[in-house]
C-alpha positions in Angstrom: -417.5 52.4 -250.6 -416.0 55.5 -249.0 -417.4 58.1 -251.5 -420.9 56.7 -251.1 -420.5 56.6 -247.3 -419.4 60.2 -247.3 -422.4 61.2 -249.4 -424.7 59.7 -246.7 -423.2 62.1 -244.1 -424.5 65.6 -244.2 -422.8 67.1 -241.1 -420.1 69.7 -241.7 -416.8 68.0 -242.5 -413.3 69.4 -241.8 -411.4 69.7 -245.0 -407.8 70.4 -246.0 -407.7 72.0 -249.4 -404.9 71.5 -252.0 -404.4 73.7 -255.0 -401.6 73.5 -257.6 -400.6 76.5 -259.7 -399.4 74.9 -262.9 -397.3 76.7 -265.4 -399.6 76.0 -268.3 -402.9 77.9 -268.4 -404.8 74.9 -269.7 -403.9 72.8 -266.6 -405.0 75.5 -264.1 -408.2 75.7 -262.1 -409.8 78.8 -260.6 -409.0 79.1 -256.9 -412.0 81.3 -256.1 -414.3 78.8 -257.9 -412.7 76.0 -255.8 -413.7 77.8 -252.6 -417.2 78.2 -253.9 -417.4 74.5 -254.8 -416.2 73.5 -251.3 -418.8 75.9 -249.8 -421.6 74.4 -251.9 -420.5 70.9 -250.7 -420.9 72.0 -247.1 -417.4 71.5 -245.9 -415.5 73.5 -243.2 -412.1 74.7 -244.5 -409.3 74.1 -242.1 -406.4 75.3 -244.3 -405.3 75.7 -247.9 -402.0 74.2 -249.1 -400.7 75.5 -252.4 -397.8 74.7 -254.6 -396.4 75.4 -258.0 -395.5 72.6 -260.5 -394.7 72.2 -264.1 -396.5 68.9 -264.3 -398.3 66.5 -261.8 -396.3 64.0 -259.8 -397.1 60.5 -260.9 -397.5 59.1 -257.4 -399.0 61.8 -255.2 -399.9 64.5 -257.8 -398.2 67.2 -255.6 -394.8 65.6 -255.0 -393.5 63.7 -251.9 -392.6 66.8 -249.9 -396.0 68.6 -250.3 -397.7 65.3 -249.6 -395.9 65.1 -246.3 -397.2 68.7 -245.5 -400.8 67.5 -246.3 -400.4 64.6 -243.9 -399.2 66.9 -241.2 -402.1 69.3 -241.8 -404.6 66.4 -241.6 -403.2 65.4 -238.2 -403.0 68.9 -236.9 -406.6 69.8 -237.8 -408.0 66.3 -237.4 -409.5 66.7 -240.9 -412.1 64.3 -242.3 -411.2 64.9 -246.0 -408.5 66.2 -248.3 -410.0 68.0 -251.3 -407.7 68.6 -254.3 -408.7 71.2 -256.9 -407.7 69.0 -259.8 -408.6 65.6 -261.4 -406.6 62.8 -259.9 -405.9 59.4 -261.3 -407.2 56.4 -259.3 -403.6 55.6 -258.3 -402.8 59.2 -257.2 -406.0 59.3 -255.2 -405.3 55.9 -253.6 -401.6 56.7 -252.8 -402.5 60.1 -251.2 -405.3 58.6 -249.2 -403.1 55.8 -247.8 -400.5 58.4 -246.8 -402.8 60.9 -245.0 -405.1 58.2 -243.7 -408.4 59.9 -244.6 -410.7 60.3 -247.5 -409.2 62.1 -250.6 -411.6 63.8 -253.0 -410.5 65.4 -256.2 -412.3 68.1 -258.2 -414.5 65.6 -260.1 -415.5 63.8 -256.9 -416.3 67.2 -255.3 -418.6 68.1 -258.2 -420.3 64.7 -258.0 -420.8 65.2 -254.2 -422.6 68.5 -254.9 -424.7 67.0 -257.6 -425.7 64.1 -255.3 -426.9 66.6 -252.7 -428.8 68.8 -255.2 -430.5 66.2 -257.4 -434.3 66.1 -256.6 -436.0 64.6 -259.6 -436.1 60.9 -260.3 -434.1 61.5 -263.5 -431.5 63.6 -261.8 -430.9 61.0 -259.1 -430.5 58.3 -261.7 -428.0 60.4 -263.7 -425.9 61.2 -260.6 -425.8 57.6 -259.5 -424.7 56.5 -263.0 -421.8 59.1 -263.0 -420.8 58.0 -259.4 -420.8 54.3 -260.4 -418.8 54.9 -263.6 -416.2 56.8 -261.5 -416.3 54.2 -258.7 -415.7 51.3 -261.2 -412.1 52.6 -261.8 -411.5 52.9 -258.0 -412.8 49.7 -256.6 -409.4 48.7 -255.2 -409.4 51.8 -253.1 -413.1 51.9 -252.4 -413.3 48.4 -250.8 -411.0 48.8 -247.8 -411.4 45.1 -246.7 -409.2 44.2 -249.8 -406.4 46.6 -249.0 -404.4 44.3 -246.6 -404.9 41.2 -248.7 -402.4 39.8 -251.2 -399.2 37.9 -251.1 -398.6 34.2 -251.4 -401.6 32.1 -250.4 -403.8 35.2 -249.9 -404.4 36.5 -253.4 -407.3 34.3 -254.5 -410.1 35.4 -252.2 -409.3 39.1 -252.7 -409.4 38.8 -256.4 -412.6 36.9 -256.3 -414.2 39.5 -254.1 -412.9 42.3 -256.4 -414.3 40.7 -259.4 -417.7 40.2 -257.6 -417.7 43.9 -256.7 -417.0 44.8 -260.3 -419.8 42.6 -261.6 -422.2 44.2 -259.2 -421.2 47.7 -260.2 -421.3 46.9 -264.0 -424.7 45.3 -263.5 -426.1 48.4 -261.8 -424.6 50.7 -264.4 -426.4 48.8 -267.2 -429.6 48.9 -265.2 -429.3 52.7 -264.7 -428.5 53.2 -268.4 -431.7 51.3 -269.4 -433.8 53.4 -267.0 -432.2 56.7 -268.2 -432.8 55.7 -271.8 -436.5 55.1 -271.0 -436.7 58.5 -269.4 -434.9 60.0 -272.4 -437.5 58.5 -274.8 -440.3 59.8 -272.6 -438.7 63.3 -272.8 -438.4 62.9 -276.5 -442.1 62.3 -276.7 -442.7 65.4 -274.8 -440.4 67.4 -277.1 -442.2 66.0 -280.2 -445.5 67.0 -278.6 -444.2 70.5 -278.1 -443.0 70.6 -281.7 -446.4 69.5 -283.0 -448.0 72.4 -281.1 -445.5 74.8 -282.5 -444.8 76.3 -279.1 -441.3 77.9 -279.1 -438.9 76.7 -276.4 -436.5 79.3 -274.8 -433.7 77.6 -272.8 -431.7 79.5 -270.2 -428.1 78.4 -270.1 -424.9 79.7 -268.5 -422.0 79.1 -266.2 -423.1 77.9 -262.8 -424.1 80.7 -260.4 -424.7 83.2 -263.2 -428.2 83.7 -261.8 -430.3 81.4 -264.1 -432.9 80.3 -261.5 -433.4 83.9 -260.4 -433.9 85.0 -264.0 -436.2 82.1 -264.6 -438.3 83.1 -261.6 -438.5 86.7 -262.9 -439.6 85.7 -266.4 -442.1 83.0 -265.3 -443.0 83.5 -261.6 -442.1 79.9 -261.2 -440.8 80.0 -257.6 -437.8 77.9 -258.4 -435.2 77.6 -255.6 -432.4 80.0 -256.1 -429.3 80.7 -254.0 -426.0 82.4 -254.4 -424.1 79.0 -254.6 -422.7 76.9 -257.4 -425.2 74.3 -258.6 -427.9 75.6 -256.3 -430.4 73.9 -258.6 -429.7 70.8 -260.7 -432.8 69.5 -262.3 -434.2 71.3 -265.4 -437.6 73.1 -265.0 -440.1 73.9 -267.7 -442.8 76.6 -267.5 -445.3 77.6 -270.2 -446.1 81.3 -270.2 -447.7 83.9 -272.4 -445.0 86.3 -273.7 -446.3 89.6 -275.0 -445.3 89.9 -278.7 -444.6 86.1 -279.0 -447.7 84.3 -277.7 -447.3 81.1 -275.7 -443.8 80.0 -275.2 -442.0 77.5 -272.9 -439.1 78.6 -270.7 -436.6 75.9 -269.6 -434.0 76.3 -266.8 -431.0 74.0 -267.1 -428.2 72.8 -264.9 -425.3 75.2 -264.8 -422.1 74.6 -266.8 -418.6 74.7 -265.3 -415.1 74.6 -266.6 -413.6 71.1 -267.1 -416.9 69.5 -266.4 -416.4 65.8 -266.0 -417.1 63.9 -269.2 -419.1 61.3 -267.3 -421.4 64.1 -266.1 -421.9 65.5 -269.6 -422.7 62.0 -270.7 -425.0 61.2 -267.8 -426.9 64.5 -268.1 -427.1 64.3 -271.9 -430.9 63.7 -271.7 -431.3 66.8 -269.5 -429.0 68.8 -271.8 -431.1 67.8 -274.8 -433.4 70.7 -273.7 -430.5 72.9 -274.9 -430.2 71.1 -278.3 -434.0 71.1 -278.9 -434.5 74.8 -278.0 -435.6 77.4 -280.5 -433.5 80.1 -278.7 -430.8 79.9 -276.1 -430.6 82.7 -273.5 -426.9 82.6 -272.5 -426.7 84.2 -269.1 -423.4 85.7 -268.0 -422.3 87.1 -264.7 -421.2 90.6 -265.9 -419.3 91.3 -262.7 -417.1 88.2 -263.0 -413.5 89.1 -263.9 -413.3 85.7 -265.7 -416.5 86.1 -267.6 -414.8 85.8 -271.1 -413.2 82.5 -270.1 -416.5 81.2 -268.7 -418.4 82.3 -271.9 -415.9 80.1 -273.8 -416.4 77.2 -271.4 -420.2 77.4 -271.9 -419.7 77.5 -275.7 -417.6 74.3 -275.4 -420.3 72.4 -273.6 -422.9 73.7 -276.2 -420.7 72.2 -278.9 -420.3 69.0 -277.0 -424.1 68.5 -276.7 -424.7 69.4 -280.4 -426.5 72.7 -279.8 -424.1 75.1 -281.6 -426.6 75.8 -284.4 -429.4 77.0 -282.0 -429.7 80.9 -282.0 -428.3 82.6 -278.9 -429.1 85.8 -277.1 -426.3 86.9 -274.7 -427.6 88.3 -271.4 -425.2 90.0 -269.1 -426.6 89.8 -265.5 -425.7 91.5 -262.2 -425.2 94.9 -263.7 -425.9 96.3 -260.2 -422.5 94.9 -259.2 -420.5 96.7 -261.9 -418.3 99.7 -261.4 -418.9 102.1 -262.9 -422.6 101.4 -262.9 -424.2 100.2 -266.2 -427.9 100.8 -266.9 -430.1 98.2 -268.5 -429.9 98.3 -272.3 -430.0 96.2 -275.5 -427.2 96.0 -278.0 -428.4 95.3 -281.5 -426.6 94.4 -284.7 -426.9 96.3 -288.0 -430.1 94.4 -288.9 -431.7 95.5 -285.6 -431.5 92.0 -284.1 -430.8 92.0 -280.3 -427.3 90.5 -279.6 -426.7 91.4 -275.9 -429.1 92.5 -273.1 -427.8 94.0 -269.9 -430.0 93.3 -266.8 -430.1 92.6 -263.1 -432.2 89.5 -262.4 -432.1 90.2 -258.7 -433.7 93.7 -258.9 -435.7 93.1 -262.0 -434.0 95.9 -263.9 -434.0 95.3 -267.6 -436.3 92.3 -267.5 -438.9 94.1 -269.7 -436.1 94.8 -272.3 -435.1 91.1 -272.2 -438.7 89.9 -272.7 -439.1 92.2 -275.7 -435.8 91.0 -277.1 -436.8 87.3 -276.7 -440.2 88.0 -278.3 -438.5 89.7 -281.3 -437.0 86.4 -282.3 -440.5 85.0 -283.0 -442.4 87.9 -284.4 -442.2 86.6 -287.9 -444.5 83.7 -287.1 -447.4 85.9 -286.1 -450.6 87.0 -287.8 -452.5 90.2 -287.2 -456.2 89.5 -286.9 -459.4 91.4 -286.1 -462.2 89.8 -284.1 -465.7 90.7 -283.1 -466.9 88.8 -280.1 -470.5 88.6 -279.0 -471.5 90.7 -276.0 -472.4 87.7 -273.9 -469.1 85.8 -274.5 -467.4 86.9 -271.3 -465.4 83.7 -270.9 -464.0 83.9 -274.4 -463.1 87.5 -273.9 -461.0 86.5 -270.8 -459.4 83.8 -272.8 -458.3 86.3 -275.5 -456.6 88.3 -272.9 -454.5 85.3 -271.8 -454.0 84.0 -275.4 -452.3 86.6 -277.5 -451.1 90.2 -277.7 -453.9 92.7 -277.9 -453.0 95.6 -280.2 -456.3 97.5 -280.0 -459.7 96.9 -278.4 -463.1 98.5 -278.2 -466.8 98.0 -278.6 -469.4 98.4 -281.4 -472.8 100.0 -281.0 -474.3 96.8 -279.9 -471.8 96.2 -277.1 -469.9 93.5 -278.9 -466.1 93.3 -278.2 -463.8 94.4 -280.9 -460.2 93.1 -280.9 -457.1 93.7 -283.1 -454.6 91.0 -282.0 -451.3 89.3 -282.8 -451.7 85.5 -282.8 -449.7 82.5 -283.9 -451.0 80.5 -286.8 -452.0 77.7 -284.4 -453.8 80.1 -282.1 -455.6 81.7 -285.1 -456.8 78.3 -286.3 -458.2 77.5 -282.9 -459.9 80.9 -282.3 -461.5 81.5 -285.7 -463.9 78.6 -285.3 -465.4 79.9 -282.0 -469.2 80.0 -282.3 -469.1 83.2 -280.1 -467.4 85.1 -282.9 -469.4 87.4 -285.2 -466.4 88.2 -287.4 -462.8 87.0 -287.6 -460.3 87.7 -290.3 -456.6 88.1 -291.0 -455.4 91.6 -291.9 -453.3 92.1 -295.0 -449.8 93.5 -294.3 -450.7 96.8 -296.0 -453.6 97.3 -293.6 -451.6 96.8 -290.4 
């Protein structure tokens, strides 16, 4: 199959790009984003051919005249692939490919190509292959070139038999992948149930692709996740458990970036990964503050959130890359009338405003904390170190005997664990009036 063959080749390919400026806004795609997608896929741009249309041409998508220009551009630049910044029907893709005599990739295929390159985990690879096969199942006539010249009287039978065989193989593999992904999904569900039982809050970082999620994730967790200024630089979700001052132990989750008009097969295939969004206690919605299309991208992210059923999860808007704004904007927190953080302005790259963001995140979970006082024996050095890593220390000191005195903020679960330590001389919860 040509698309699979192409994904096996990692050398730079020469590409002719095609972009249509439709009259209706809902049909348009972002040209700058198109260039970024092509760059992320690792293609060498030979030329861009643009045109304006009211609606797509049923045969070539771009019309016969423009299709002829594309054919000439392919011959002139000896291009390996034509990439169209829109979704093509199987017939349009096949007709254009036959005309230009090279591989034709539409926007959906381009995104799938990038996903196939970026997937690293077992689950991610399964999800990408499933999306690829579902797409390929509608394009088998094109994909299997040994069938293209068959047909006509006396020649139809073998071709149809081969095609049906191909379809059965693909459908069988799709069912196998769906079973495997369902198994992974159940295992993930067990992990989510385990986290719920431990009452550890989950904060999931979401946002449009290339908003800086992985860079922010590294700043907040010191996780060392790969981050690059490219679309879909990271694909697989990453979880890190950290101690957040003012909130105790929490789990931060980094997810795959969202994008406008994300293929439905991809949303479906990555539903188990996106369940991290639905099961979160707080969504940190990261936005590229310097992007002139940021409002549209915010709306696109909200649409995906609705599609995965996470619209009821609380959100904290975080505007990143303030260092790129003109005039300059300093790190700050915008709160509503009740004093609840609504927007935080930061630079994940420089670290400016990260402390404000962490405080804002912690504020969403302060209601679940107890203020306690502890007296720890003088010889309990290991337990003393554990307290430093466990909760937020409000006050500390020593009594006359050298025992350690702590006033701390702990979760209910942490308190239940700590109060039975044999090394404790005294442990009690303070009344609100004594705080």
